[in-house]
C-alpha positions in Angstrom: -13.7 -40.9 -23.7 -10.8 -41.3 -21.3 -7.2 -42.2 -21.9 -3.8 -42.0 -20.5 -2.5 -41.2 -17.0 0.4 -39.0 -16.1 2.1 -38.6 -12.8 3.7 -35.4 -11.5 5.0 -33.7 -8.3 2.7 -30.7 -8.1 -0.6 -29.7 -9.9 -1.8 -26.1 -9.7 -5.5 -25.6 -10.6 -6.2 -22.1 -12.0 -3.8 -19.8 -13.7 -4.3 -16.7 -11.4 -1.9 -14.8 -9.2 -2.0 -17.4 -6.4 -0.9 -20.3 -8.6 1.6 -18.1 -10.4 3.1 -17.1 -7.1 3.2 -20.6 -5.6 4.6 -22.1 -8.8 7.3 -19.4 -9.0 8.4 -19.9 -5.3 8.5 -23.7 -5.7 10.5 -23.5 -8.9 13.1 -21.4 -7.0 13.1 -23.8 -4.0 13.1 -27.1 -5.9 13.8 -26.5 -9.6 13.8 -30.3 -10.3 10.1 -30.7 -9.2 7.7 -31.3 -12.1 4.7 -28.8 -12.0 1.6 -28.9 -14.1 -1.0 -26.1 -14.4 -4.6 -26.5 -15.6 -6.7 -23.4 -16.5 -10.1 -23.6 -18.1 -9.8 -20.2 -19.9 -7.5 -19.6 -22.8 -5.0 -17.4 -20.9 -3.5 -16.6 -17.5 -5.0 -14.1 -15.2 -8.4 -13.8 -16.9 -10.7 -14.1 -13.8 -10.1 -12.5 -10.4 -6.5 -11.5 -11.2 -7.4 -9.6 -14.3 -6.7 -5.9 -14.2 -10.3 -5.0 -14.9 -11.6 -7.4 -12.3 -10.0 -5.9 -9.1 -9.1 -2.6 -7.7 -5.4 -2.8 -8.5 -4.6 -1.4 -5.0 -1.4 -2.7 -3.5 -3.3 -3.4 -0.3 -1.0 -2.2 2.5 -3.7 -0.8 4.8 -2.5 2.8 4.0 -6.0 4.0 2.9 -8.6 1.2 3.5 -10.6 2.3 6.6 -12.1 -1.2 7.2 -8.7 -2.5 8.3 -8.8 -0.2 11.4 -11.7 -0.3 13.8 -12.8 1.9 16.7 -13.0 0.1 20.0 -15.7 0.8 22.6 -13.3 2.9 24.6 -12.7 5.2 21.6 -9.2 3.9 20.8 -8.3 2.5 17.4 -7.4 -1.1 16.8 -4.6 -1.1 14.1 -3.7 -4.8 14.5 -5.2 -5.9 11.1 -3.6 -2.9 9.3 -0.2 -3.9 10.7 -0.6 -7.5 9.6 -1.7 -6.6 6.1 1.0 -4.0 5.7 3.7 -6.5 6.7 2.2 -9.1 4.3 2.4 -6.6 1.4 6.0 -5.8 2.3 6.7 -9.6 1.8 5.1 -9.4 -1.7 7.3 -6.3 -2.6 10.4 -8.1 -1.5 9.6 -11.2 -3.6 8.8 -9.1 -6.6 12.1 -7.2 -6.1 14.0 -10.6 -6.0 12.3 -11.6 -9.3 13.4 -8.3 -11.0 17.0 -8.4 -9.5 17.3 -12.1 -10.6 16.2 -11.2 -14.1 13.2 -13.6 -13.8 10.8 -10.7 -14.5 11.6 -7.6 -16.6 10.0 -4.1 -16.7 8.5 -3.8 -13.2 6.7 -0.5 -14.3 4.4 -2.7 -16.4 2.9 -4.2 -13.2 3.6 -1.7 -10.3 3.7 2.1 -10.0 4.0 4.4 -7.1 0.8 6.2 -6.4 -0.5 8.2 -3.4 -3.0 6.3 -1.2 -5.6 8.5 0.5 -8.6 8.1 2.9 -11.3 10.8 2.6 -14.2 11.3 5.0 -17.0 13.8 5.7 -18.9 14.7 8.8 -17.7 15.5 12.3 -17.8 11.9 13.6 -15.9 10.5 10.6 -13.3 13.3 10.7 -12.7 12.6 14.4 -12.3 8.8 13.6 -9.8 9.6 10.8 -7.7 11.8 13.0 -7.5 9.2 15.7 -6.7 6.6 13.1 -3.9 8.8 11.7 -2.4 9.3 15.1 -2.5 5.6 15.9 -1.0 4.6 12.6 1.8 7.2 12.5 3.2 6.0 15.8 4.1 2.8 14.0 7.2 2.8 11.7 5.2 1.0 9.0 3.1 4.1 8.4 5.8 6.8 8.4 5.2 9.6 5.9 1.4 9.7 6.3 -0.1 13.2 6.4 -3.5 14.4 7.8 -5.4 17.5 6.8 -8.8 19.0 7.3 -7.7 22.3 5.5 -9.8 22.7 2.3 -6.9 24.5 0.6 -4.5 21.7 1.3 -7.1 19.1 0.1 -7.6 21.2 -3.0 -3.9 20.8 -3.7 -4.1 17.0 -3.0 -7.3 16.1 -4.9 -8.5 19.1 -7.0 -11.1 16.9 -8.9 -12.8 15.9 -5.6 -12.6 19.4 -4.0 -13.8 21.5 -6.9 -17.4 22.8 -6.7 -17.9 21.2 -3.3 -20.3 22.9 -0.8 -18.5 23.6 2.5 -21.5 22.6 4.7 -19.8 19.9 6.7 -16.3 19.0 7.9 -14.0 17.0 5.5 -10.6 15.5 6.1 -8.1 13.2 4.4 -4.9 11.3 5.0 -2.3 10.9 2.3 0.8 8.8 1.9 2.9 9.0 -1.2 4.5 5.6 -1.0 1.2 3.7 -2.0 1.1 1.6 -5.1 -1.1 0.7 -8.1 -0.6 -2.9 -9.1 -1.6 -4.5 -12.3 -2.1 -8.1 -11.1 -3.2 -9.3 -14.5 0.1 -8.2 -16.0 2.1 -9.6 -13.1 0.3 -13.0 -13.4 1.0 -13.2 -17.1 4.7 -12.3 -16.5 5.0 -15.1 -13.9 3.4 -17.7 -16.2 5.7 -16.7 -19.0 8.6 -17.2 -16.6 7.2 -20.6 -15.5 6.8 -21.7 -19.1 10.5 -20.9 -19.6 11.2 -23.1 -16.6 9.5 -26.0 -18.4 6.3 -25.9 -16.3 3.5 -27.6 -18.3 0.7 -25.1 -18.6 -2.5 -26.4 -20.2 -5.1 -23.7 -21.0 -8.7 -24.6 -22.0 -8.4 -27.6 -19.6 -11.0 -27.9 -16.9 -10.6 -30.1 -13.8 -13.9 -31.9 -13.4 -13.1 -34.2 -10.4 -10.4 -35.2 -8.0 -10.0 -38.0 -5.6 -7.5 -39.7 -3.3 -5.9 -42.9 -4.6 -5.0 -45.9 -2.4 -1.3 -44.9 -2.5 -2.0 -41.4 -1.1 -1.7 -39.5 -4.4 -4.4 -37.2 -5.9 -6.0 -38.2 -9.1 -7.6 -35.5 -11.2 -10.0 -35.8 -14.1 -9.1 -33.1 -16.6 -11.2 -32.3 -19.6 -9.9 -30.7 -22.8 -12.5 -27.9 -23.5 -12.0 -28.2 -27.3 -11.9 -32.0 -27.9 -13.9 -33.1 -24.9 -11.2 -35.7 -24.2 -10.7 -36.6 -20.5 -7.3 -37.5 -19.1 -6.3 -38.5 -15.6 -3.4 -36.9 -13.9 -2.0 -37.8 -10.6 0.2 -35.7 -8.2 1.7 -35.8 -4.8 0.5 -32.3 -4.1 -2.5 -30.3 -5.5 -3.2 -26.6 -5.0 -6.7 -25.4 -5.8 -6.3 -21.8 -6.8 -9.3 -21.4 -9.0 -10.8 -18.2 -7.5 -14.6 -18.7 -6.9 -14.3 -22.1 -8.6 -12.2 -23.5 -5.7 -15.1 -24.2 -3.4 -16.7 -26.9 -5.7 -13.3 -28.6 -6.2 -12.6 -28.5 -2.4 -16.0 -30.2 -1.9 -15.2 -32.8 -4.5 -11.9 -33.6 -2.8 -13.9 -35.0 0.2 -11.4 -33.8 2.8 -13.0 -33.3 6.3 -11.5 -29.8 6.5 -13.6 -28.8 3.5 -16.9 -29.7 5.2 -19.3 -27.1 6.8 -18.0 -24.4 4.5 -20.1 -22.4 2.1 -19.6 -19.5 -0.2 -21.6 -16.4 -1.0 -20.9 -14.7 -4.4 -20.7 -10.9 -4.7 -20.0 -9.2 -8.0 -18.7 -5.7 -8.5 -19.4 -2.9 -11.0 -17.0 0.0 -11.6 -17.5 3.2 -13.4 -14.7 4.1 -15.8 -14.0 7.7 -16.9 -13.8 8.0 -20.7 -12.8 11.7 -20.7 -8.9 12.1 -20.8 -9.1 15.7 -19.5 -10.8 14.5 -16.3 -8.5 11.5 -15.9 -5.5 13.9 -15.9 -6.9 15.9 -13.0 -6.6 13.1 -10.5 -3.6 11.2 -9.3 -4.3 9.0 -6.3 -6.3 6.1 -4.9 -8.9 7.7 -2.6 -10.9 5.4 -0.3 -14.0 6.5 1.6 -16.1 4.8 4.3 -18.4 1.8 3.5 -22.1 2.3 3.8 -24.0 0.4 6.5 -24.6 -3.2 5.5 -22.0 -3.1 2.8 -19.4 -5.9 2.5 -15.8 -4.6 3.0 -14.9 -4.9 -0.6 -17.7 -2.4 -1.5 -15.8 0.5 0.2 -16.2 3.3 -2.4 -13.0 4.5 -3.9 -11.8 6.8 -6.7 -8.7 5.2 -8.3 -6.1 6.3 -10.7 -5.1 3.1 -12.5 -2.4 2.2 -15.0 -3.7 -0.4 -17.5 -1.8 -1.2 -20.7 0.5 1.7 -19.8 -2.4 4.1 -20.0 -3.7 6.2 -17.1 -7.4 5.4 -16.3 -9.8 6.6 -13.6 -12.2 4.2 -12.0 -14.9 4.7 -9.3 -16.7 1.9 -7.4 -17.2 -0.8 -6.7 -21.0 -1.0 -6.7 -21.9 -4.5 -5.4 -24.1 -6.8 -7.4 -25.4 -10.3 -7.0 -25.1 -13.2 -9.4 -25.3 -16.9 -8.4 -22.2 -17.5 -10.5 -18.9 -18.2 -8.6 -16.8 -17.0 -11.5 -17.5 -14.4 -14.2 -17.3 -17.3 -16.6 -19.1 -19.6 -14.2 -22.6 -21.2 -14.2 -25.9 -19.8 -12.9 -26.1 -23.0 -10.9 -22.9 -22.4 -9.0 -24.5 -21.2 -5.7 -27.2 -23.9 -5.7 -24.8 -26.8 -6.4 -22.4 -25.6 -3.7 -25.1 -26.3 -1.0 -24.4 -29.8 0.4 -25.9 -31.8 3.3 -22.8 -30.9 5.4 -23.0 -27.1 4.9 -26.8 -26.5 4.5 -27.3 -25.4 8.1 -24.2 -23.1 7.9 -25.6 -21.5 4.8 -29.1 -21.1 6.3 -27.7 -19.6 9.4 -25.7 -17.1 7.3 -28.9 -16.2 5.4 -30.7 -15.4 8.6 -27.8 -13.4 9.9 -26.9 -11.4 6.8 -30.3 -9.8 6.1 -28.8 -6.3 6.0 -26.2 -7.5 3.5 -28.9 -9.1 1.3 -30.9 -5.9 1.5 -27.9 -3.9 0.5 -27.1 -6.1 -2.5 -30.7 -6.0 -3.7 -30.6 -2.2 -3.5 -27.3 -2.1 -5.3 -28.5 -4.3 -8.1 -31.6 -2.1 -8.6 -29.5 1.1 -9.0 -29.9 3.0 -12.3 -26.9 4.7 -13.9 -28.1 8.1 -12.7 -28.3 6.8 -9.1 -24.7 5.5 -9.4 -23.7 8.9 -10.7 -25.2 10.4 -7.6 -22.9 8.3 -5.5 -19.9 9.3 -7.7 -20.9 12.9 -7.1 -20.2 12.4 -3.4 -16.6 12.1 -4.6 -16.6 14.3 -7.7 -19.4 17.0 -7.3 -19.2 18.1 -11.0 -19.3 14.5 -12.5 -21.2 14.3 -15.8 -22.9 11.0 -16.9 -21.6 11.1 -20.4 -18.0 11.0 -19.1 -18.5 7.7 -17.3 -19.2 4.1 -18.5 -20.0 1.0 -16.5 -17.6 -2.0 -16.4 -18.6 -5.3 -14.7 -15.7 -6.4 -12.4 -14.9 -9.9 -11.1 -16.9 -12.2 -9.0 -15.8 -12.7 -5.3 -17.0 -15.6 -3.2 -17.0 -14.8 0.5 -16.4 -17.8 2.7 -19.2 -18.8 5.1 -18.2 -21.0 8.0 -19.0 -21.8 11.6 -16.7 -19.9 14.0 -16.6 -18.8 17.6 -18.8 -15.9 16.5 -21.5 -18.4 15.7 -22.8 -20.7 13.0 -22.8 -19.4 9.4 -20.4 -16.5 9.9 -19.5 -14.6 6.7 -15.7 -14.3 6.5 -14.0 -11.3 4.9 -10.5 -12.0 3.7 -8.5 -14.8 2.3 -8.6 -18.4 3.7 -6.4 -21.4 3.0 -7.8 -24.8 3.7 -5.4 -27.8 3.9 -5.9 -31.4 4.7 -4.1 -33.0 7.7 -1.2 -34.5 5.7 -0.7 -31.3 3.6 -1.2 -33.1 0.3 -3.9 -30.6 -0.9 -4.6 -26.9 -0.3 -7.4 -24.7 -1.5 -7.6 -20.9 -1.5 -10.9 -19.3 -0.8 -12.1 -15.8 -0.1 -11.4 -12.3 -1.4 -9.6 -9.1 -0.6 -6.8 -8.4 0.3 -6.1 -11.6 -1.7 -3.7 -10.8 -4.6 -1.7 -8.2 -2.6 -0.8 -10.7 0.1 -0.3 -13.6 -2.3 3.3 -14.2 -1.4 2.7 -14.4 2.3 -0.3 -16.6 1.8 1.6 -19.0 -0.5 4.5 -19.1 2.0 2.0 -20.3 4.6 0.8 -23.0 2.2 4.4 -24.1 1.8 4.9 -24.1 5.6 1.8 -26.1 6.2 2.1 -28.6 3.3 5.9 -29.2 3.2 7.0 -28.9 6.9 9.7 -31.6 6.3 11.5 -29.3 3.8 11.2 -25.9 5.6 14.6 -26.1 7.3 16.5 -26.8 4.1 14.5 -24.3 2.2 14.8 -21.5 4.7 18.1 -20.0 3.4 16.6 -19.6 -0.1 13.4 -18.2 1.3 15.4 -15.6 3.2 17.3 -14.8 0.0 14.0 -14.0 -1.7 12.4 -12.3 1.3 15.0 -10.8 3.6 12.5 -10.1 6.3 11.2 -13.7 6.4 10.4 -14.7 10.0 11.0 -11.2 11.3 8.5 -8.4 12.3 9.4 -5.3 10.3 7.5 -3.2 12.7 9.8 -4.3 15.5 12.9 -3.8 13.3 12.9 -0.2 11.9 16.4 -0.5 10.5 15.5 -3.6 8.5 12.2 -1.9 7.4 14.2 1.1 6.1 16.6 -1.2 4.3 13.8 -3.3 2.8 11.8 -0.1 1.7 14.9 1.4 0.1 15.9 -1.7 -1.8 12.4 -2.7 -3.0 11.7 0.9 -4.2 14.9 0.9 -6.1 14.4 -2.5 -7.7 10.8 -1.9 -8.6 11.4 1.6 -9.9 9.2 3.3 -7.3 11.1 6.5 -7.2 10.2 10.2 -6.7 10.0 10.8 -10.5 6.6 8.9 -10.5 5.3 11.4 -8.0 6.1 14.4 -10.3 3.0 13.2 -12.1 0.8 14.7 -9.4 
């Protein structure tokens, strides 16, 4: 049955970190706007934003080797690393503003300082890491990074990784103490608590089943109550589709031309979690290695200290997996039903191109626990099977679209699709995702509300002092921003005493 129709200014679909961030920014810019949120699960941050469904790395390109590539002439391209680092600084400034304004309390519940490290083995990889270190440390954004290929120094940095290791090939690492561990699940829940206090209408267990443009230019959504089955219609001037892997289907239902010729390819992740507190205590860093050939970038192996529910944990992974679902709580038909006449050729082209990836995923799915332990032993030579359990992480849907690189190109990263009049925006893609949420949502605001940007700019600059400025080109501002965000968020030296 269907009844009632309500009208509002903004509707956010999905109660993850992206909707939480966009809603919070809009409430600061235009407190009088009415905002509604629809989430099909019974709480905020339960899918991709949940602390067990992502790496919890504050992605600032301090340790992720796939953000720096070696050019044919042997030099290192650090462009992407600079961009991601600057975007993370924007998130840090916004979170500081929330804490300083009393909108969010207890920052240590969602962010902690934690060394970020890259670790490689083999002569060629050591040479690459050294060149990467030299290129990055010339840039003010990466000050404080250290490099070592001295086993004794590495033993001091990561004893768990170095103990019992055979010295039959070169090994090297970089380390920077100002990295972070971020609990995006906790942050998402905090932001939604804040939005509820600001009278944002958040409806959990409500699923958006369809959306269409009305003759007067509004968006009409069909929303189903998961318990009663009742369907209500809600209209809004602006709609944001932030439903993680579920965004693609809704984008397709919107019928906007910008959503055509786009496909999605789901990749799931599995982490190993250490259940032995003695081993957990021996490691205090996020250590990223190099991705295997054919692996998607979010399958870069890493050994991570995590703080979840104020408890120190140790995770290794992710091992990639394949499921046709677009969400952990999705349907086995998600992939099949996402293939439409307008994207079938794009999807087929991607299938032909991505044979190494398909092969890699099949191999990953077939791994036994012992085979996964063997991969872990490349990081921790003495690892015992009984100390580690498997945890299935979140689903990620990689965007497939036609680009200059050819038809059916698999995109790694986060993409925002908006229609020409800015009345609807959809967020697709994966990592670095949550870490760059503030920058991505500011771009949504700029694209979708260009008529308001001038009047909103002073408030945006109050929230993000570096807005519109390159921190890399302004070392004084960078130092100021670092110092104030570290103080506001409690990222001080005392955390480092832990290591």
